[in-house]
Structures are given as C-alpha cells and as structure tokens.
C-alpha positions as CSV (number, residue, x, y, z in Angstrom):
1,X,91.7,71.1,33.3
2,X,94.4,68.7,32.6
3,X,97.6,70.6,31.8
4,X,98.1,70.8,27.7
5,X,95.0,69.9,27.4
6,X,91.7,71.5,26.0
7,X,87.9,70.1,25.3
8,X,86.8,66.4,24.3
9,X,86.0,68.2,20.8
10,X,89.6,69.8,20.7
11,X,91.6,67.2,21.6
12,X,89.9,64.6,19.2
13,X,90.4,67.3,16.5
14,X,93.9,67.7,16.9
15,X,94.5,64.2,17.1
16,X,92.9,63.9,13.2
17,X,94.6,66.7,12.0
18,X,98.3,65.8,13.0
19,X,97.4,62.5,11.6
20,X,96.2,64.4,8.2
21,X,99.0,66.8,7.8
22,X,100.7,68.0,10.4
23,X,99.1,71.3,12.3
24,X,101.3,71.5,14.8
25,X,104.1,71.4,12.4
26,X,102.5,74.0,10.3
27,X,102.0,76.1,13.2
28,X,106.3,75.2,14.4
29,X,106.8,76.5,10.8
30,X,104.6,79.7,11.1
31,X,106.2,80.7,14.8
32,X,109.6,80.3,13.2
33,X,109.4,82.3,9.9
34,X,107.6,84.9,12.1
35,X,110.5,84.8,14.7
36,X,112.7,85.3,11.9
37,X,111.6,88.9,11.0
38,X,110.5,90.7,13.8
39,X,111.9,90.6,17.9
40,X,108.9,89.7,20.2
41,X,109.1,90.6,23.9
42,X,108.7,87.0,25.4
43,X,108.5,83.0,24.1
44,X,104.9,84.0,25.0
45,X,104.1,86.9,22.8
46,X,105.8,84.6,19.6
47,X,102.9,82.0,20.5
48,X,100.3,84.3,20.9
49,X,100.7,86.0,17.6
50,X,101.6,82.7,15.7
51,X,97.9,81.3,17.0
52,X,96.5,84.9,16.1
53,X,97.4,84.4,12.4
54,X,96.4,81.4,12.1
55,X,92.7,82.1,13.6
56,X,92.3,84.8,11.4
57,X,92.2,81.6,8.4
58,X,88.4,80.3,10.3
59,X,87.3,83.8,11.7
60,X,83.8,83.1,9.9
61,X,83.4,79.9,12.4
62,X,84.2,82.2,15.6
63,X,82.3,84.1,17.8
64,X,84.9,86.6,19.1
65,X,87.2,88.2,16.7
66,X,90.4,89.5,18.9
67,X,92.2,92.3,18.2
68,X,96.0,92.2,18.6
69,X,97.5,95.6,20.3
70,X,100.8,96.3,18.6
71,X,102.2,99.2,20.9
72,X,105.3,100.6,22.0
73,X,106.6,103.1,24.0
74,X,108.8,104.8,20.8
75,X,109.0,104.5,17.6
76,X,111.6,102.7,15.8
77,X,110.0,99.4,17.8
78,X,109.0,96.6,15.1
79,X,105.6,97.5,14.9
80,X,105.5,97.9,11.5
81,X,107.4,95.5,10.6
82,X,104.7,92.9,12.5
83,X,102.2,93.9,10.1
84,X,104.4,93.5,7.3
85,X,104.4,90.2,8.5
86,X,101.0,89.7,9.2
87,X,100.3,91.6,5.5
88,X,101.3,88.2,3.8
89,X,99.9,85.7,6.5
90,X,96.6,86.5,8.0
91,X,93.3,85.9,6.3
92,X,93.3,88.5,2.9
93,X,94.9,91.3,4.6
94,X,93.2,95.1,4.5
95,X,95.7,97.9,5.3
96,X,93.4,100.8,6.8
97,X,96.3,103.4,7.0
98,X,94.3,106.6,5.6
99,X,91.3,104.5,4.6
100,X,87.8,106.0,4.8
101,X,85.4,104.5,7.5
102,X,82.9,104.3,4.3
103,X,85.4,101.5,2.5
104,X,86.0,99.4,5.7
105,X,82.3,99.5,6.4
106,X,81.5,98.0,2.9
107,X,84.2,95.6,2.6
108,X,83.4,93.7,5.7
109,X,80.8,90.9,4.9
110,X,80.0,87.4,5.2
111,X,84.0,86.3,4.1
112,X,85.7,89.7,6.6
113,X,89.0,91.1,5.6
114,X,91.1,90.7,8.4
115,X,91.9,94.8,9.1
116,X,95.6,95.9,10.2
117,X,95.8,99.4,11.3
118,X,99.2,101.3,11.4
119,X,99.4,104.6,12.9
120,X,96.6,104.0,15.4
121,X,97.2,107.8,16.6
122,X,95.1,109.1,13.6
123,X,92.3,107.3,15.1
124,X,92.6,107.6,18.7
125,X,94.8,110.5,19.3
126,X,93.6,113.8,20.6
127,X,94.0,115.1,16.6
128,X,92.1,111.6,15.7
129,X,89.0,114.2,14.3
130,X,86.3,112.7,12.7
131,X,86.9,109.0,12.6
132,X,84.1,108.0,15.3
133,X,82.9,105.7,12.7
134,X,86.3,103.9,12.1
135,X,86.6,104.0,16.3
136,X,83.0,102.3,16.8
137,X,83.9,99.9,14.1
138,X,86.9,98.6,16.0
139,X,85.0,98.9,19.3
140,X,82.0,96.8,18.2
141,X,83.6,94.1,15.4
142,X,84.5,92.2,18.3
143,X,81.8,90.0,18.8
144,X,79.3,88.7,16.4
145,X,75.8,90.9,15.7
146,X,77.2,93.9,16.9
147,X,75.9,96.1,13.2
148,X,76.6,99.5,12.1
149,X,73.1,101.2,11.6
150,X,73.5,103.9,9.1
151,X,71.0,105.7,6.2
152,X,72.0,105.0,3.2
153,X,70.3,105.0,-0.2
154,X,68.3,107.7,-2.2
155,X,65.1,106.2,-0.1
156,X,67.2,107.0,3.5
157,X,66.5,103.6,4.8
158,X,68.0,102.6,8.1
159,X,71.0,99.7,6.9
160,X,73.1,97.8,8.9
161,X,76.3,97.2,8.8
162,X,78.5,94.5,9.9
163,X,81.5,95.2,11.7
164,X,82.6,91.5,12.7
165,X,86.2,91.2,11.4
166,X,89.6,90.5,13.1
167,X,91.6,93.7,13.4
168,X,95.4,94.2,14.1
169,X,96.0,97.8,15.6
170,X,99.5,99.7,16.0
171,X,100.8,102.9,17.5
172,X,102.9,104.2,19.9
173,X,101.5,104.0,23.9
174,X,98.7,102.1,24.7
175,X,95.6,102.3,22.8
176,X,92.1,103.4,24.0
177,X,90.7,100.8,27.4
178,X,87.5,100.0,24.6
179,X,90.7,98.1,22.4
180,X,93.2,97.0,25.4
181,X,90.3,95.1,26.9
182,X,89.3,93.2,23.9
183,X,92.8,92.5,22.6
184,X,96.2,90.6,22.7
185,X,98.4,92.9,23.1
186,X,101.9,92.5,22.2
187,X,103.9,95.4,23.8
188,X,107.1,96.0,21.1
189,X,110.4,97.6,22.5
190,X,114.0,98.4,20.3
191,X,116.1,95.6,19.9
192,X,118.9,95.1,22.4
193,X,123.2,95.3,20.9
194,X,123.4,91.6,19.2
195,X,119.2,90.5,19.0
196,X,119.2,90.2,15.2
197,X,116.7,89.7,12.5
198,X,116.4,88.9,9.1
199,X,115.8,91.5,6.8
200,X,112.2,91.6,4.9
201,X,112.4,91.6,1.4
202,X,109.9,91.2,-1.0
203,X,111.4,89.1,-3.5
204,X,112.2,86.3,-0.8
205,X,110.3,86.9,2.2
206,X,106.7,87.2,0.7
207,X,106.9,83.8,-1.5
208,X,108.2,82.2,1.9
209,X,105.2,83.8,3.7
210,X,102.3,83.6,1.2
211,X,103.7,79.7,1.3
212,X,102.6,79.2,4.7
213,X,99.3,81.6,4.4
214,X,98.0,79.1,1.9
215,X,99.1,75.6,3.7
216,X,96.9,78.2,6.7
217,X,93.9,77.7,4.4
218,X,94.1,74.5,2.8
219,X,94.4,72.8,6.8
220,X,91.6,75.3,8.6
221,X,89.5,75.4,5.4
222,X,88.0,72.3,6.2
223,X,88.0,72.8,9.9
224,X,85.3,75.9,10.6
225,X,82.4,73.8,11.5
226,X,84.9,71.4,13.9
227,X,86.2,75.1,15.1
228,X,82.7,76.2,15.4
229,X,81.7,73.8,17.8
230,X,84.2,73.8,19.8
231,X,84.4,75.0,23.7
232,X,87.7,74.7,24.8
233,X,88.7,74.6,28.6
234,X,90.6,78.0,29.5
235,X,92.4,79.5,31.9
236,X,90.5,83.1,32.2
237,X,87.2,84.5,32.3
238,X,84.8,86.9,31.1
239,X,86.4,89.3,28.7
240,X,89.6,87.4,28.7
241,X,88.3,84.2,27.7
242,X,86.2,85.5,25.2
243,X,89.3,87.2,23.4
244,X,91.9,84.1,23.6
245,X,89.2,81.4,22.7
246,X,89.8,81.2,19.0
247,X,93.7,80.9,19.5
248,X,92.9,78.3,22.3
249,X,91.2,77.0,19.8
250,X,93.4,76.6,17.2
251,X,96.3,75.1,19.6
252,X,93.7,72.4,20.6
253,X,92.8,71.4,16.5
254,X,96.5,71.4,16.1
255,X,97.6,69.7,19.3
256,X,101.2,68.6,20.3
257,X,102.7,71.2,22.4
258,X,100.0,73.6,21.2
259,X,97.0,73.0,23.6
260,X,99.7,73.3,26.5
261,X,101.5,76.4,25.3
262,X,98.6,78.3,24.0
263,X,97.1,78.0,27.4
264,X,100.8,79.2,29.4
265,X,100.6,82.2,26.5
266,X,97.2,83.1,27.6
267,X,98.2,83.1,31.4
268,X,101.0,85.1,31.5
269,X,100.4,87.7,29.0
270,X,96.8,88.4,30.4
271,X,98.2,88.2,34.4
272,X,100.6,90.9,33.1
273,X,98.2,92.8,31.1
274,X,96.0,93.0,34.5
275,X,99.3,94.7,36.4
276,X,99.5,97.2,33.6
277,X,96.3,98.3,33.9
278,X,96.9,99.1,37.8
279,X,99.7,100.9,36.9
280,X,98.6,102.8,34.0
281,X,95.3,103.6,36.8
282,X,97.6,104.8,39.3
283,X,100.1,107.3,36.3
284,X,96.6,108.8,34.9
285,X,95.5,109.5,38.5
286,X,99.2,111.3,38.8
287,X,99.0,113.2,35.3
288,X,95.5,114.7,37.0
289,X,96.9,115.6,40.1
290,X,99.8,117.6,38.4
291,X,97.3,119.1,35.9
292,X,95.5,120.6,39.5
293,X,98.4,121.7,40.7
294,X,99.9,123.6,37.9
295,X,96.2,125.5,37.4
296,X,95.9,126.4,41.2
297,X,99.4,128.0,40.8
298,X,98.0,129.6,37.6
299,X,100.0,127.4,35.0
300,X,103.5,128.8,35.4
301,X,106.3,127.5,33.2
302,X,108.1,125.6,35.3
303,X,107.3,124.1,38.7
304,X,110.8,123.1,40.9
305,X,110.6,119.5,41.5
306,X,110.8,119.3,45.2
307,X,107.4,121.8,44.9
308,X,105.8,119.5,42.8
309,X,106.3,116.6,45.0
310,X,105.3,118.3,48.3
311,X,102.0,119.4,46.5
312,X,101.5,116.4,45.6
313,X,102.1,114.9,48.9
314,X,100.3,117.1,50.8
315,X,97.0,116.1,49.4
316,X,95.3,113.8,52.0
317,X,92.9,112.2,49.0
318,X,95.9,111.2,46.9
319,X,97.8,108.0,47.2
320,X,101.3,109.8,46.7
321,X,101.7,110.2,50.7
322,X,101.9,107.1,51.3
323,X,103.4,105.5,47.9
324,X,106.8,103.2,48.3
325,X,107.6,103.1,51.9
326,X,108.4,106.7,53.4
327,X,105.9,108.9,50.7
328,X,106.4,109.7,46.7
329,X,109.7,111.1,46.1
330,X,111.5,112.8,43.7
331,X,113.4,109.3,42.0
332,X,110.0,107.6,42.7
333,X,107.9,111.1,40.1
334,X,110.9,110.2,37.8
335,X,110.1,106.4,37.2
336,X,106.5,107.5,37.0
337,X,106.6,110.0,34.5
338,X,109.3,108.1,32.1
339,X,106.6,106.2,30.4
340,X,105.0,109.7,29.4
341,X,108.4,110.9,27.9
342,X,108.3,114.0,30.9
343,X,111.9,114.2,32.9
344,X,112.9,117.0,34.7
345,X,115.1,119.6,33.5
346,X,117.5,122.3,35.3
347,X,115.5,125.3,35.0
348,X,116.3,129.3,36.1
349,X,113.5,130.6,37.9
350,X,113.6,134.1,39.4
351,X,116.3,135.8,40.8
352,X,118.7,133.7,39.7
353,X,117.6,130.9,41.9
354,X,118.1,127.5,39.3
355,X,116.8,124.4,40.5
356,X,115.4,121.1,39.0
357,X,112.0,121.2,37.7
358,X,109.5,120.1,35.3
359,X,107.9,122.5,32.6
360,X,104.3,122.6,32.1
361,X,104.8,121.9,28.0
362,X,106.6,118.7,28.7
363,X,102.9,117.4,30.2
364,X,100.8,118.3,27.1
365,X,101.4,116.0,25.0
366,X,100.4,112.9,28.0
367,X,97.7,114.8,28.9
368,X,96.2,114.9,25.6
369,X,96.7,111.2,24.8
370,X,95.9,109.9,28.2
371,X,93.3,112.6,30.0
372,X,91.7,113.8,27.0
373,X,88.9,115.7,29.0
374,X,91.6,118.0,30.1
375,X,92.8,119.0,26.7
376,X,91.5,121.9,26.7
377,X,92.6,124.1,29.5
378,X,95.9,121.7,29.1
379,X,96.9,123.2,25.5
380,X,98.3,126.5,25.9
381,X,99.1,127.6,22.5
382,X,101.8,130.1,23.3
383,X,103.3,127.6,25.3
384,X,102.9,124.5,23.0
385,X,104.6,126.4,19.8
386,X,107.7,126.8,22.2
387,X,109.7,124.4,22.0
388,X,111.1,122.1,25.1
389,X,114.0,123.0,26.8
390,X,117.0,121.0,25.6
391,X,118.2,118.0,27.2
392,X,121.3,118.9,29.0
393,X,124.5,116.9,27.7
394,X,125.2,114.7,30.9
395,X,121.5,113.8,31.0
396,X,121.3,110.4,29.7
397,X,118.3,109.3,27.3
398,X,115.2,107.8,29.6
399,X,115.6,104.3,30.1
400,X,112.9,101.7,28.7
401,X,110.0,101.7,30.8
402,X,109.6,99.5,33.3
403,X,106.0,98.3,32.4
404,X,107.3,96.6,28.7
405,X,109.6,94.6,30.0
406,X,109.7,90.3,29.1
407,X,106.8,88.3,30.5
408,X,107.6,84.8,31.6
409,X,105.5,81.7,32.1
410,X,103.6,81.2,35.5
411,X,105.8,79.6,37.6
412,X,109.0,79.9,35.2
413,X,111.8,82.1,34.7
414,X,112.2,85.3,33.0
415,X,114.2,86.6,30.5
416,X,115.4,88.7,27.7
417,X,114.2,86.9,24.2
418,X,117.3,84.7,23.2
419,X,119.8,86.5,20.9
420,X,119.6,85.5,17.2
C-alpha cells in the first residue's frame, strides 16, 4: 500500500471530487465543528467520528454499517454531547432512548435512518428486561442481508424485517463483545482543567451543523454508485476491515490528507482495542476468581485484602502467581479493580481487628455487568440493600482507568488532546 493512498478507484474519485467542490475541505470543516463541541481522547478518534458521520450519508451503498461505540468509565464524560452533535449531522437521525423495538424494526427500510442509542444499560445491562429484539437488531444490522423474521398480520405470515442501519451506541462501561467487535470505539473521559468546549446551544449550533449535514448530502449523494464499486486497500483484516471500510471509502472519495489520516486512525484505534480486549479478559477472569473465593468462604461481608490476594495466588490454574515480576500484590489488585469502581477500605472484623478489606457488596454491580451468568448467585438482596461504606475522608477518588488513555498514531508520540 502506498502511504496515504487507496484503491485506484478511490484515488480517481477523490481527485474528481476535489476539483468539483472540495470533499477534503468539507470534511476538514466538519472535523473542526465536532472538535468545537466535544473533547475526544485523541486526534485519531476525531478523524474517525468525522468519517463515520459522513459515511452515514452513503449507507445505502455500503456492505457494512459500522457501529460507533461511545463509552466512558463514569457519567459526565461527554457521551450525550457526542450524540447531540451526531443527531444534527448524520443522515436521518433517529434517537432510540425508550423507543419500542417494534418501531425501530418498521422504520428501517431501503433508506434506513442512523440510529442513536443513549443509555445502553437499558438494552445490554442486567436490568434490560425484554429488549432482546433491539439487542438482536443492533447485532445483526452490521451487515446487509441479515433480516429479522417475525410472524405478522392477521394471517400470521413469516415476515422478514431489515436490520441494516448505522448505529451509535452510548453507555457507561464497555458494551457487549458482539457490539464492540463491530464498532469504531470512542473512549470518552472527563475534561481536564483547561480543556474548553463551545457550549451547545440550539439557536446557533443546530443551524451550523445542519448546513454541514446538507453539504455532506449534496457532496456524497451523486457518489453512491462510485462508493458501492470501491474496494479500498485496508491496513487491517477480517471484521476490523469490514467495520472501517466505509470510513476509508469516504476518505478516499475526499482525497487530500484524508486517505492517510483514515488509515492511521484505523491502525491506531484497532490496535488499541486489541490490547483492551486482552486486559478485559484478564479483569473478567479476576472478577470470576474473586466471586469463587467469596463463595468458598460462605460469602462473608468482607475479605481482608491480604487474604484475598493470597487466595488468588494459591490457585495453580490462575495467572495470578506470575502476574507482574513477583506475583499479584495488593497494589496490582487495586489497579485491576479500579475500572469496575471497586476499591478496598478499612473494615472492622471480629474481636476488634481492623484491616484493609474488600466488601462483597462492592462487587455486585461489576459481577452483574461483566459476568451475567453469576448474577443470580452474586446478588444478595440483604447485602445489596445495604449502602456501601463511606470512603474514608483521607482516601482520594479513584484515578481514571489506564485503559482509557489517549492513543497516538502508529510510530508517533502519544499525548493529551490539545487545550482549547
């Protein structure tokens, strides 16, 4: 692959577009508008969301409809603001908070809307209830020709309902693997002191974003057939290539710096998620092992930190005895559990003995979200009803998870997003 280049088809199309009206300049303008209202974790993430918005305007020509996973470790990280901006710039946006699955099935057709799903816990979390239809739609709709069959009408005839539609899904914590594997992932963080954004106000923000949306429609509308024929060279393979191909197609149509920027973002962000997958698997194993230890001890209210560490290390089939340079210790355990908002605290045991310990009720939410098969045995109504002990005044709030640090381009430097 020539650095920054696409397929032969993409290169010729991009040159024509630039001569006709400046696809690259339009994407630059869209990128600047998004950057004005939200703070993303990296320049690559900003490039990716810009291309994702543009790709929604040619989704009828695409083979795959990439998901945009907008996730964060806590609330207040800007997920809803990202959806606000997407709502005004994507093709035919449709918010699906509290929307009936039946409605969504019926509005997806030959020209599908772009689904914007907030509060993903209501769909994927332990209290999701009867949302299986919507979960199935979001899983299947990544690829064409994956209809959902339902019995409908007075004659009870089997009827296929299309599922193919681009979707942005926002929530706290990682989404299920079946979604994350089909998604461009935006990992949001709280803004640092000094990081400023322009307030989002409908009276002036919406007209500006609608003007960009209309320009995207005018630019990309005539290029649908060209986009459908393009087979761009990709820096990744398999499902990652399926997910990122629409974004690279947009970049190749635009030309300029965008083909190189799109492929750099693709490489950096997919590599980062591969590392996250490995870390997530290890942390999920830790949750399961801790659950087993609590059960073995008849589910006490708390376990001393040192006893819990010792029990983990003594499991010959687990990786904890070889974790780090000298095996798992209390510091490692705290770091691994921080992403789940689980921490140790002072606890008074029998006979007045006081020690650092992990309370079982602190794990209930993490078990329910990450090990759903353990949920029934993990949730103890008596313990769940009890409020968690207050954090000692001298104990600082948990730091931001290491897994959500900004990423840098392949071979480049990593650093925080610039201050605006």
